[in-house]
C-alpha positions in Angstrom: 183.1 125.7 6.2 184.7 124.4 9.3 184.5 120.6 9.6 183.0 119.5 12.9 185.3 117.4 15.1 183.7 114.1 16.4 182.9 114.4 20.1 185.2 112.6 22.4 183.4 110.1 24.6 183.2 111.1 28.3 185.1 108.7 30.5 185.9 108.7 34.2 189.6 109.1 33.2 188.8 112.3 31.2 186.8 113.7 34.2 189.7 112.9 36.6 192.2 114.6 34.2 190.0 117.7 34.2 190.0 117.6 38.0 193.8 117.4 37.9 193.9 120.5 35.6 191.6 122.4 38.0 193.8 121.5 40.9 196.9 122.8 39.1 195.0 126.0 38.3 194.1 126.4 42.0 190.3 126.1 41.2 189.6 123.5 43.9 190.6 122.4 47.4 190.7 119.1 49.2 191.1 117.9 52.7 188.1 117.5 55.1 188.8 120.6 57.2 189.5 122.9 54.3 186.3 121.7 52.5 184.2 122.1 55.6 185.4 125.7 56.0 184.9 126.5 52.3 181.4 125.1 52.5 180.5 127.2 55.5 181.9 130.2 53.8 179.7 129.6 50.7 182.8 129.3 48.5 182.1 125.9 47.0 180.5 125.7 43.6 180.5 121.9 43.4 181.3 119.2 46.0 182.7 115.9 44.6 182.4 113.0 47.1 184.2 109.7 46.9 182.1 106.6 46.6 184.0 104.9 49.5 185.7 106.0 52.7 184.3 107.2 56.0 180.5 107.2 55.9 180.4 109.6 58.8 182.6 112.2 57.0 180.8 111.8 53.7 177.4 112.3 55.4 178.6 115.4 57.3 179.9 117.0 54.1 176.8 116.1 52.2 174.6 117.6 55.1 176.6 120.9 55.1 176.5 121.1 51.3 172.7 120.6 51.4 172.4 123.4 54.0 174.5 125.7 51.9 172.6 124.7 48.7 175.8 123.4 47.1 175.5 120.8 44.4 177.1 117.4 45.1 178.2 114.6 42.8 179.5 111.1 43.6 182.3 110.3 41.3 185.1 107.9 42.0 186.9 106.1 44.8 188.9 108.2 47.4 192.1 106.7 45.9 191.1 107.9 42.4 190.2 111.4 43.6 193.5 111.7 45.4 195.5 110.4 42.4 193.8 112.9 40.1 195.3 115.8 42.1 198.6 114.1 42.9 197.8 113.4 46.6 196.9 110.6 48.9 193.3 109.4 48.9 190.7 112.1 49.3 187.2 111.6 50.6 186.0 114.8 48.8 187.1 117.6 46.5 185.6 121.1 46.6 185.5 123.0 43.3 185.7 126.7 44.0 185.3 128.1 40.5 181.8 128.4 39.0 183.0 127.8 35.4 185.0 124.7 36.3 182.0 123.4 38.4 179.7 123.8 35.4 182.1 122.0 33.1 182.6 119.1 35.6 178.9 118.8 36.3 178.3 118.5 32.5 181.0 115.9 32.1 179.9 113.8 35.2 176.2 113.9 34.3 177.0 113.0 30.6 179.3 110.1 31.8 176.7 108.8 34.2 173.9 109.0 31.6 176.1 107.2 29.0 177.1 104.6 31.5 173.5 103.9 32.6 172.4 103.8 29.0 175.1 101.3 28.2 174.1 99.0 31.1 170.4 99.2 30.1 171.1 97.6 26.7 
């Protein structure tokens, strides 16, 4: 019988590393204009928005994502998102691949759940 490996805890760092891998595999895009175009084209499977930065830009992207029925997750600071993909700060990242979007949603939701459960103790 195969021995089960213990599950690795989900951390923000693990999520950001996964985003970096997705970027290197060309499964996402960044930059306000590129994301806006991708959203209007219906090509975005998941929109990751920074927790800081321009409120006007974040609200505009969130509105377009809502119109296009694209799921949105708040994750990290714009500096952290940029660093994850080897760029300057990024207000948002658009995941274009359905499989990667599913994986990231699972990681983010688990991390947020575990983080909120820890703070409730």
